[in-house]
C-alpha positions in Angstrom: 84.1 -66.1 13.6 83.2 -69.7 13.9 80.6 -71.4 11.9 78.1 -73.7 13.6 77.1 -77.0 12.1 73.4 -77.1 11.5 71.7 -80.1 12.9 68.4 -81.6 11.8 65.2 -81.8 13.8 65.6 -85.6 14.2 69.1 -85.1 15.6 67.8 -82.5 18.1 65.0 -84.9 19.1 67.5 -87.8 19.6 69.7 -85.6 21.8 66.8 -84.6 23.9 65.7 -88.2 24.4 69.2 -89.1 25.4 69.3 -86.3 27.9 66.0 -87.2 29.4 67.5 -90.2 31.2 70.8 -88.5 32.1 70.5 -86.9 35.6 73.7 -84.9 34.9 72.1 -83.1 32.0 69.6 -81.3 34.1 69.9 -78.6 36.8 68.4 -79.1 40.2 64.7 -78.1 40.4 63.9 -74.7 41.8 62.7 -74.9 45.4 60.4 -72.2 46.8 60.0 -72.5 50.6 56.5 -72.1 52.1 55.5 -68.6 53.2 55.8 -67.9 56.9 52.7 -65.7 56.8 49.2 -66.7 55.9 47.9 -65.5 52.6 45.7 -62.4 53.3 41.9 -62.8 52.9 42.0 -60.1 50.2 44.3 -62.2 48.0 42.6 -62.7 44.6 39.6 -60.6 45.4 40.3 -57.5 43.4 43.0 -57.3 40.7 43.2 -61.0 40.1 39.4 -61.4 39.6 39.2 -58.2 37.5 41.7 -59.7 35.2 39.8 -63.0 35.2 36.6 -61.2 34.3 38.3 -59.5 31.4 39.6 -62.8 30.1 36.2 -64.4 30.6 34.6 -61.8 28.3 37.4 -62.1 25.9 36.9 -65.9 25.7 33.2 -65.6 25.0 33.9 -63.0 22.3 36.4 -65.4 20.7 33.9 -68.3 20.8 31.3 -66.0 19.1 33.8 -65.4 16.3 34.7 -61.8 17.2 38.3 -60.5 16.7 38.9 -59.2 20.2 41.9 -58.0 22.2 42.6 -57.0 25.8 43.9 -53.4 26.1 46.0 -52.9 29.1 46.3 -49.5 30.8 44.0 -47.7 28.3 42.2 -44.5 29.2 38.5 -44.0 28.9 37.5 -47.3 30.5 38.5 -49.4 27.5 39.4 -53.0 28.5 38.7 -54.8 25.3 38.6 -53.7 21.7 36.7 -55.7 19.1 36.6 -55.7 15.3 33.3 -57.1 14.0 34.2 -56.7 10.4 36.4 -54.4 8.3 35.7 -50.8 9.3 33.3 -51.8 12.2 34.8 -51.8 15.7 33.7 -51.3 19.3 35.1 -51.2 22.8 34.1 -52.8 26.1 34.6 -51.7 29.7 34.5 -54.8 32.0 33.2 -54.3 35.6 33.5 -57.1 38.1 31.2 -57.5 41.1 31.9 -60.2 43.7 29.2 -61.5 46.0 26.9 -58.5 45.4 24.7 -57.0 42.8 25.4 -53.5 44.0 27.6 -51.3 41.8 29.2 -48.2 43.2 28.7 -45.9 40.2 32.0 -44.6 39.0 32.5 -42.0 36.3 32.5 -43.4 32.8 32.2 -41.8 29.5 29.3 -42.8 27.3 29.9 -43.0 23.6 28.8 -44.7 20.5 30.1 -48.3 19.9 31.1 -48.6 23.6 29.6 -51.2 25.9 29.8 -51.9 29.7 29.9 -55.5 30.7 29.3 -56.5 34.3 30.6 -59.9 35.4 29.0 -60.9 38.7 30.4 -63.7 40.8 27.9 -65.0 43.4 28.4 -67.3 46.2 31.7 -69.3 46.4 33.7 -67.3 43.8 36.7 -69.6 44.3 34.7 -72.5 42.8 36.1 -73.1 39.2 32.7 -74.6 38.2 31.0 -71.3 39.0 29.7 -69.5 35.9 29.3 -65.7 36.5 26.2 -63.8 35.7 26.7 -61.3 32.9 25.0 -58.0 32.2 25.7 -56.1 29.0 24.6 -52.6 28.1 25.6 -49.9 25.7 27.4 -47.2 27.6 25.0 -44.5 26.3 21.9 -46.4 27.5 23.5 -47.1 30.9 24.7 -43.5 31.4 21.3 -42.2 30.6 19.6 -44.6 32.9 22.1 -44.0 35.8 21.7 -40.2 35.3 17.9 -40.4 35.8 18.4 -42.4 39.0 20.8 -39.9 40.6 22.2 -42.6 42.9 25.8 -43.4 43.9 25.0 -47.1 44.2 22.7 -49.2 41.9 21.7 -52.8 41.7 22.7 -54.3 38.3 19.7 -56.6 38.7 17.4 -53.5 39.0 19.1 -52.0 35.9 18.5 -55.4 34.1 14.8 -55.2 34.8 14.6 -51.8 33.1 17.3 -52.2 30.4 16.9 -55.8 29.2 20.3 -57.4 28.6 18.7 -60.6 27.0 20.7 -61.9 24.0 23.2 -59.2 24.6 26.1 -61.3 23.5 24.5 -61.5 20.0 25.2 -57.9 19.4 28.9 -58.7 19.4 28.7 -61.5 16.8 30.3 -60.7 13.4 27.5 -59.8 10.9 28.5 -62.6 8.6 28.0 -65.2 11.4 24.8 -63.8 12.8 
C-alpha cells in the first residue's frame, strides 16, 4: 500500500491556476449536435411545469421561514411536507393549471393538516417574469365544497369566491415568526 502525500489548500489552488492556462491539462469540451426533429409543442407543458410549481411553493415556504421538503413519489397526494415547529407538521398537494382556471376534479383524500395549493399560470407561461396566481385551501374545506357542487370540472376562481384564500400563505408561517 502506498501512502499519499497530503497537499495544502494553497498548493491545490496554485496547481489549478497553473492548469487554467495549460490547454493540455483539459479534455475537449463535450459537443451535443442539434436535434434533427423540432421540439414538440407539449415539451415543458406537464411534468416540467408541475415540478416548477412544486419548487415555487417550496421557495415561498422557505422565504416564510417554514422547514419544508419536496416528497417525490409519495402516496395520498403529498408533494411537500412542512414542519412549522416541533411536533407540528402538515402536508401540501400542489396542483398546476396552465392557461385555464378550470380544474378537472380528481380524487384526493381530505384530512387534517393537509392543504391543496393551486398554481395557475396565465398567458405566456414561458415568460420568466410571469408570477403565477396561487390558491390555497385546506383539503377538508375543498373536499366538502367540491362534494356539494357534484361537478367533474370546477373553476378555482369560483371556488376562491366561496372559500376565501386571502392571506393563505400566513397559515404556513412558523408560530414564532407570525
